[in-house]
HTML snippet that shows the backbone in 3Dmol.js (N, CA, C, O; Angstrom):
<script src="https://3Dmol.org/build/3Dmol-min.js"></script>
<div id="view" style="width:600px;height:400px;position:relative"></div>
<script>
const pdb = `
ATOM      1  N   MET A   1     121.996  -6.922 -65.409  1.00  0.00           N
ATOM      2  CA  MET A   1     121.637  -7.576 -66.100  1.00  0.00           C
ATOM      3  C   MET A   1     122.157  -5.662 -67.335  1.00  0.00           C
ATOM      4  O   MET A   1     122.010  -4.509 -66.931  1.00  0.00           O
ATOM      5  N   VAL A   2     122.530  -5.956 -68.274  1.00  0.00           N
ATOM      6  CA  VAL A   2     123.002  -3.870 -69.094  1.00  0.00           C
ATOM      7  C   VAL A   2     121.441  -4.081 -69.754  1.00  0.00           C
ATOM      8  O   VAL A   2     120.944  -4.990 -70.418  1.00  0.00           O
ATOM      9  N   LYS A   3     121.023  -3.041 -69.338  1.00  0.00           N
ATOM     10  CA  LYS A   3     120.122  -0.742 -69.620  1.00  0.00           C
ATOM     11  C   LYS A   3     120.102  -1.735 -71.713  1.00  0.00           C
ATOM     12  O   LYS A   3     121.070  -2.422 -72.036  1.00  0.00           O
ATOM     13  N   ALA A   4     119.022  -1.563 -72.592  1.00  0.00           N
ATOM     14  CA  ALA A   4     119.484  -1.516 -73.405  1.00  0.00           C
ATOM     15  C   ALA A   4     119.826  -0.525 -74.416  1.00  0.00           C
ATOM     16  O   ALA A   4     118.907   0.276 -74.240  1.00  0.00           O
ATOM     17  N   GLN A   5     120.839   0.159 -75.758  1.00  0.00           N
ATOM     18  CA  GLN A   5     120.294   1.130 -76.135  1.00  0.00           C
ATOM     19  C   GLN A   5     119.795   1.587 -76.948  1.00  0.00           C
ATOM     20  O   GLN A   5     120.305   1.610 -78.068  1.00  0.00           O
ATOM     21  N   PRO A   6     118.065   2.365 -76.557  1.00  0.00           N
ATOM     22  CA  PRO A   6     117.929   2.322 -78.354  1.00  0.00           C
ATOM     23  C   PRO A   6     118.687   3.504 -79.508  1.00  0.00           C
ATOM     24  O   PRO A   6     119.156   4.639 -79.579  1.00  0.00           O
ATOM     25  N   THR A   7     118.446   2.495 -80.152  1.00  0.00           N
ATOM     26  CA  THR A   7     118.865   3.001 -81.192  1.00  0.00           C
ATOM     27  C   THR A   7     118.087   2.961 -82.982  1.00  0.00           C
ATOM     28  O   THR A   7     117.831   1.905 -83.561  1.00  0.00           O
ATOM     29  N   SER A   8     117.868   4.182 -83.500  1.00  0.00           N
ATOM     30  CA  SER A   8     117.107   4.414 -84.706  1.00  0.00           C
ATOM     31  C   SER A   8     118.320   4.222 -86.189  1.00  0.00           C
ATOM     32  O   SER A   8     119.445   4.537 -86.579  1.00  0.00           O
ATOM     33  N   VAL A   9     116.587   3.173 -86.713  1.00  0.00           N
ATOM     34  CA  VAL A   9     116.937   3.158 -88.656  1.00  0.00           C
ATOM     35  C   VAL A   9     116.080   3.966 -89.438  1.00  0.00           C
ATOM     36  O   VAL A   9     114.984   4.470 -89.191  1.00  0.00           O
ATOM     37  N   THR A  10     117.008   3.988 -90.697  1.00  0.00           N
ATOM     38  CA  THR A  10     116.207   4.887 -91.730  1.00  0.00           C
ATOM     39  C   THR A  10     115.622   2.979 -93.374  1.00  0.00           C
ATOM     40  O   THR A  10     116.269   2.308 -94.178  1.00  0.00           O
ATOM     41  N   LEU A  11     114.219   3.041 -92.946  1.00  0.00           N
ATOM     42  CA  LEU A  11     114.286   1.815 -93.857  1.00  0.00           C
ATOM     43  C   LEU A  11     113.337   2.182 -95.048  1.00  0.00           C
ATOM     44  O   LEU A  11     112.502   3.028 -95.368  1.00  0.00           O
ATOM     45  N   ALA A  12     113.887   1.173 -95.468  1.00  0.00           N
ATOM     46  CA  ALA A  12     112.236   2.058 -97.517  1.00  0.00           C
ATOM     47  C   ALA A  12     110.786   0.990 -96.636  1.00  0.00           C
ATOM     48  O   ALA A  12     110.426   0.283 -95.694  1.00  0.00           O
ATOM     49  N   PRO A  13     110.523   1.556 -97.716  1.00  0.00           N
ATOM     50  CA  PRO A  13     108.247   1.455 -96.456  1.00  0.00           C
ATOM     51  C   PRO A  13     108.578  -0.359 -97.044  1.00  0.00           C
ATOM     52  O   PRO A  13     108.570  -1.130 -96.084  1.00  0.00           O
ATOM     53  N   ASP A  14     108.838  -1.036 -98.375  1.00  0.00           N
ATOM     54  CA  ASP A  14     108.572  -2.067 -98.262  1.00  0.00           C
ATOM     55  C   ASP A  14     109.601  -3.269 -97.823  1.00  0.00           C
ATOM     56  O   ASP A  14     109.604  -4.389 -98.334  1.00  0.00           O
ATOM     57  N   VAL A  15     110.518  -2.794 -96.721  1.00  0.00           N
ATOM     58  CA  VAL A  15     112.011  -3.846 -96.329  1.00  0.00           C
ATOM     59  C   VAL A  15     111.311  -2.740 -93.734  1.00  0.00           C
ATOM     60  O   VAL A  15     111.523  -2.821 -92.524  1.00  0.00           O
ATOM     61  N   LYS A  16     110.836  -2.298 -94.397  1.00  0.00           N
ATOM     62  CA  LYS A  16     110.039  -2.258 -92.788  1.00  0.00           C
ATOM     63  C   LYS A  16     108.724  -2.860 -93.181  1.00  0.00           C
ATOM     64  O   LYS A  16     108.281  -3.152 -92.070  1.00  0.00           O
ATOM     65  N   GLU A  17     108.209  -3.071 -93.672  1.00  0.00           N
ATOM     66  CA  GLU A  17     106.582  -4.022 -94.399  1.00  0.00           C
ATOM     67  C   GLU A  17     107.053  -5.047 -93.848  1.00  0.00           C
ATOM     68  O   GLU A  17     106.711  -5.175 -92.673  1.00  0.00           O
ATOM     69  N   ALA A  18     108.236  -6.449 -94.586  1.00  0.00           N
ATOM     70  CA  ALA A  18     108.877  -6.961 -94.417  1.00  0.00           C
ATOM     71  C   ALA A  18     108.805  -6.993 -93.093  1.00  0.00           C
ATOM     72  O   ALA A  18     107.850  -7.393 -92.428  1.00  0.00           O
ATOM     73  N   LEU A  19     109.680  -6.629 -92.763  1.00  0.00           N
ATOM     74  CA  LEU A  19     110.049  -6.473 -90.552  1.00  0.00           C
ATOM     75  C   LEU A  19     109.373  -7.173 -90.495  1.00  0.00           C
ATOM     76  O   LEU A  19     109.542  -8.393 -90.510  1.00  0.00           O
ATOM     77  N   THR A  20     108.048  -6.345 -90.382  1.00  0.00           N
ATOM     78  CA  THR A  20     107.093  -6.714 -89.641  1.00  0.00           C
ATOM     79  C   THR A  20     106.335  -7.301 -89.567  1.00  0.00           C
ATOM     80  O   THR A  20     105.605  -7.543 -88.606  1.00  0.00           O
ATOM     81  N   LYS A  21     106.338  -7.728 -90.752  1.00  0.00           N
ATOM     82  CA  LYS A  21     104.781  -9.102 -90.937  1.00  0.00           C
ATOM     83  C   LYS A  21     106.231 -10.741 -90.241  1.00  0.00           C
ATOM     84  O   LYS A  21     106.030 -11.934 -90.011  1.00  0.00           O
ATOM     85  N   ALA A  22     107.122 -10.137 -90.185  1.00  0.00           N
ATOM     86  CA  ALA A  22     108.265 -11.059 -89.894  1.00  0.00           C
ATOM     87  C   ALA A  22     108.211 -11.732 -88.895  1.00  0.00           C
ATOM     88  O   ALA A  22     107.892 -12.893 -88.636  1.00  0.00           O
ATOM     89  N   ALA A  23     108.994  -9.803 -87.671  1.00  0.00           N
ATOM     90  CA  ALA A  23     108.266 -10.143 -86.445  1.00  0.00           C
ATOM     91  C   ALA A  23     106.646 -11.144 -86.104  1.00  0.00           C
ATOM     92  O   ALA A  23     106.453 -12.268 -85.639  1.00  0.00           O
ATOM     93  N   LYS A  24     105.661  -9.968 -86.652  1.00  0.00           N
ATOM     94  CA  LYS A  24     104.346 -10.677 -86.213  1.00  0.00           C
ATOM     95  C   LYS A  24     104.344 -12.608 -86.405  1.00  0.00           C
ATOM     96  O   LYS A  24     103.811 -13.450 -85.683  1.00  0.00           O
ATOM     97  N   ASP A  25     105.256 -12.796 -87.808  1.00  0.00           N
ATOM     98  CA  ASP A  25     105.437 -14.444 -87.778  1.00  0.00           C
ATOM     99  C   ASP A  25     105.898 -14.722 -86.943  1.00  0.00           C
ATOM    100  O   ASP A  25     105.081 -14.944 -86.050  1.00  0.00           O
ATOM    101  N   ASP A  26     107.091 -14.895 -86.600  1.00  0.00           N
ATOM    102  CA  ASP A  26     107.697 -15.125 -85.522  1.00  0.00           C
ATOM    103  C   ASP A  26     107.734 -14.869 -83.702  1.00  0.00           C
ATOM    104  O   ASP A  26     108.432 -15.225 -82.753  1.00  0.00           O
ATOM    105  N   ASP A  27     106.040 -13.699 -84.046  1.00  0.00           N
ATOM    106  CA  ASP A  27     105.794 -13.510 -82.615  1.00  0.00           C
ATOM    107  C   ASP A  27     106.948 -13.205 -81.552  1.00  0.00           C
ATOM    108  O   ASP A  27     107.304 -13.802 -80.536  1.00  0.00           O
ATOM    109  N   ARG A  28     107.336 -12.190 -82.105  1.00  0.00           N
ATOM    110  CA  ARG A  28     108.058 -11.548 -81.767  1.00  0.00           C
ATOM    111  C   ARG A  28     107.609  -9.790 -82.077  1.00  0.00           C
ATOM    112  O   ARG A  28     106.659  -9.389 -82.749  1.00  0.00           O
ATOM    113  N   SER A  29     108.818  -8.835 -81.214  1.00  0.00           N
ATOM    114  CA  SER A  29     108.461  -7.498 -81.609  1.00  0.00           C
ATOM    115  C   SER A  29     109.641  -7.480 -82.951  1.00  0.00           C
ATOM    116  O   SER A  29     110.637  -8.154 -83.215  1.00  0.00           O
ATOM    117  N   VAL A  30     108.907  -6.288 -83.630  1.00  0.00           N
ATOM    118  CA  VAL A  30     110.215  -6.157 -84.378  1.00  0.00           C
ATOM    119  C   VAL A  30     111.624  -5.702 -84.129  1.00  0.00           C
ATOM    120  O   VAL A  30     112.496  -6.111 -84.896  1.00  0.00           O
ATOM    121  N   SER A  31     111.922  -4.948 -83.200  1.00  0.00           N
ATOM    122  CA  SER A  31     113.338  -5.411 -82.059  1.00  0.00           C
ATOM    123  C   SER A  31     113.605  -5.721 -81.721  1.00  0.00           C
ATOM    124  O   SER A  31     114.618  -5.444 -81.078  1.00  0.00           O
ATOM    125  N   SER A  32     113.055  -6.606 -81.749  1.00  0.00           N
ATOM    126  CA  SER A  32     113.129  -7.877 -81.582  1.00  0.00           C
ATOM    127  C   SER A  32     114.692  -8.893 -82.318  1.00  0.00           C
ATOM    128  O   SER A  32     115.868  -9.069 -81.999  1.00  0.00           O
ATOM    129  N   LEU A  33     113.776  -9.319 -83.403  1.00  0.00           N
ATOM    130  CA  LEU A  33     113.425  -9.455 -84.845  1.00  0.00           C
ATOM    131  C   LEU A  33     115.437  -8.985 -85.240  1.00  0.00           C
ATOM    132  O   LEU A  33     116.504  -9.425 -85.670  1.00  0.00           O
ATOM    133  N   VAL A  34     114.749  -7.818 -84.679  1.00  0.00           N
ATOM    134  CA  VAL A  34     116.163  -7.016 -85.258  1.00  0.00           C
ATOM    135  C   VAL A  34     117.614  -7.132 -84.674  1.00  0.00           C
ATOM    136  O   VAL A  34     118.654  -7.359 -85.294  1.00  0.00           O
ATOM    137  N   GLU A  35     117.451  -6.942 -83.458  1.00  0.00           N
ATOM    138  CA  GLU A  35     119.240  -7.740 -82.611  1.00  0.00           C
ATOM    139  C   GLU A  35     118.716  -8.714 -82.978  1.00  0.00           C
ATOM    140  O   GLU A  35     118.537  -8.434 -84.163  1.00  0.00           O
ATOM    141  N   ARG A  36     118.091 -10.259 -82.758  1.00  0.00           N
ATOM    142  CA  ARG A  36     118.621 -11.493 -82.955  1.00  0.00           C
ATOM    143  C   ARG A  36     119.033 -11.824 -84.349  1.00  0.00           C
ATOM    144  O   ARG A  36     119.559 -12.936 -84.302  1.00  0.00           O
ATOM    145  N   VAL A  37     119.033 -11.184 -86.050  1.00  0.00           N
ATOM    146  CA  VAL A  37     118.920 -11.168 -87.192  1.00  0.00           C
ATOM    147  C   VAL A  37     120.736 -10.058 -87.313  1.00  0.00           C
ATOM    148  O   VAL A  37     121.712 -10.313 -88.018  1.00  0.00           O
ATOM    149  N   LEU A  38     120.527  -8.850 -86.295  1.00  0.00           N
ATOM    150  CA  LEU A  38     121.018  -7.712 -86.298  1.00  0.00           C
ATOM    151  C   LEU A  38     122.921  -9.091 -85.830  1.00  0.00           C
ATOM    152  O   LEU A  38     123.869  -9.255 -86.597  1.00  0.00           O
ATOM    153  N   ARG A  39     122.753  -9.705 -84.464  1.00  0.00           N
ATOM    154  CA  ARG A  39     123.310 -10.367 -83.797  1.00  0.00           C
ATOM    155  C   ARG A  39     124.376 -11.811 -84.625  1.00  0.00           C
ATOM    156  O   ARG A  39     125.529 -12.041 -84.989  1.00  0.00           O
ATOM    157  N   ASN A  40     123.125 -12.403 -84.567  1.00  0.00           N
ATOM    158  CA  ASN A  40     123.866 -13.490 -85.843  1.00  0.00           C
ATOM    159  C   ASN A  40     124.668 -12.672 -86.702  1.00  0.00           C
ATOM    160  O   ASN A  40     125.864 -12.847 -86.467  1.00  0.00           O
ATOM    161  N   TRP A  41     124.423 -11.758 -87.704  1.00  0.00           N
ATOM    162  CA  TRP A  41     124.910 -11.514 -88.476  1.00  0.00           C
ATOM    163  C   TRP A  41     126.824 -11.498 -88.248  1.00  0.00           C
ATOM    164  O   TRP A  41     127.785 -12.017 -88.815  1.00  0.00           O
ATOM    165  N   LEU A  42     126.575 -10.493 -86.978  1.00  0.00           N
ATOM    166  CA  LEU A  42     127.885  -9.889 -86.340  1.00  0.00           C
ATOM    167  C   LEU A  42     128.490 -11.233 -86.193  1.00  0.00           C
ATOM    168  O   LEU A  42     129.091 -11.196 -87.267  1.00  0.00           O
ATOM    169  N   ILE A  43     128.788 -12.332 -85.731  1.00  0.00           N
ATOM    170  CA  ILE A  43     129.044 -13.404 -84.589  1.00  0.00           C
ATOM    171  C   ILE A  43     129.873 -13.816 -86.496  1.00  0.00           C
ATOM    172  O   ILE A  43     130.994 -13.647 -86.976  1.00  0.00           O
ATOM    173  N   GLU A  44     128.321 -14.495 -87.118  1.00  0.00           N
ATOM    174  CA  GLU A  44     129.520 -14.665 -88.367  1.00  0.00           C
ATOM    175  C   GLU A  44     129.998 -14.254 -88.323  1.00  0.00           C
ATOM    176  O   GLU A  44     130.779 -14.760 -87.518  1.00  0.00           O
ATOM    177  N   GLN A  45     130.439 -13.201 -88.704  1.00  0.00           N
ATOM    178  CA  GLN A  45     131.033 -11.598 -89.674  1.00  0.00           C
ATOM    179  C   GLN A  45     132.773 -11.753 -87.815  1.00  0.00           C
ATOM    180  O   GLN A  45     133.721 -10.992 -87.621  1.00  0.00           O
ATOM    181  N   GLY A  46     132.525 -12.495 -87.339  1.00  0.00           N
ATOM    182  CA  GLY A  46     133.849 -12.070 -85.769  1.00  0.00           C
ATOM    183  C   GLY A  46     133.091 -11.222 -85.579  1.00  0.00           C
ATOM    184  O   GLY A  46     132.110 -11.661 -86.178  1.00  0.00           O
ATOM    185  N   TYR A  47     132.585  -9.588 -84.866  1.00  0.00           N
ATOM    186  CA  TYR A  47     132.244  -9.096 -84.879  1.00  0.00           C
ATOM    187  C   TYR A  47     132.618  -9.169 -83.086  1.00  0.00           C
ATOM    188  O   TYR A  47     133.420  -8.691 -82.284  1.00  0.00           O
ATOM    189  N   LEU A  48     130.976 -10.480 -83.141  1.00  0.00           N
ATOM    190  CA  LEU A  48     130.730 -10.580 -81.628  1.00  0.00           C
ATOM    191  C   LEU A  48     130.755 -12.567 -81.691  1.00  0.00           C
ATOM    192  O   LEU A  48     130.294 -13.351 -82.521  1.00  0.00           O
ATOM    193  N   GLN A  49     131.572 -12.793 -80.308  1.00  0.00           N
ATOM    194  CA  GLN A  49     131.746 -13.887 -80.416  1.00  0.00           C
ATOM    195  C   GLN A  49     129.939 -14.973 -79.613  1.00  0.00           C
ATOM    196  O   GLN A  49     129.080 -14.704 -78.773  1.00  0.00           O
ATOM    197  N   LYS A  50     130.243 -16.211 -80.577  1.00  0.00           N
ATOM    198  CA  LYS A  50     128.456 -16.432 -79.675  1.00  0.00           C
ATOM    199  C   LYS A  50     129.239 -16.594 -77.965  1.00  0.00           C
ATOM    200  O   LYS A  50     130.223 -16.733 -77.239  1.00  0.00           O
ATOM    201  N   PRO A  51     127.632 -16.413 -78.194  1.00  0.00           N
ATOM    202  CA  PRO A  51     127.628 -16.808 -76.258  1.00  0.00           C
ATOM    203  C   PRO A  51     127.315 -18.201 -75.961  1.00  0.00           C
ATOM    204  O   PRO A  51     126.887 -19.193 -76.550  1.00  0.00           O
ATOM    205  N   GLU A  52     127.691 -17.871 -74.845  1.00  0.00           N
ATOM    206  CA  GLU A  52     128.578 -19.659 -73.698  1.00  0.00           C
ATOM    207  C   GLU A  52     127.137 -20.618 -73.115  1.00  0.00           C
ATOM    208  O   GLU A  52     126.691 -20.341 -72.002  1.00  0.00           O
ATOM    209  N   LYS A  53     126.591 -21.543 -73.805  1.00  0.00           N
ATOM    210  CA  LYS A  53     125.940 -21.621 -73.433  1.00  0.00           C
ATOM    211  C   LYS A  53     126.122 -22.713 -72.041  1.00  0.00           C
ATOM    212  O   LYS A  53     125.157 -22.957 -71.317  1.00  0.00           O
TER     213      LYS A  53
END
`;
const viewer = $3Dmol.createViewer("view");
viewer.addModel(pdb, "pdb");
viewer.setStyle({}, {cartoon: {color: "spectrum"}});
viewer.zoomTo();
viewer.render();
</script>
């Protein structure tokens, strides 16, 4: 398994607050939610391939 690479982003306070609440409501970490949302967007835009099941 490939080790994840840390990445830092700057967010507006309201976005950070909403992100933290969304992650908590989905019972996941902020990092996990960001990766999930970003991965889905990258797939939709054609930058990543859909994972094979």
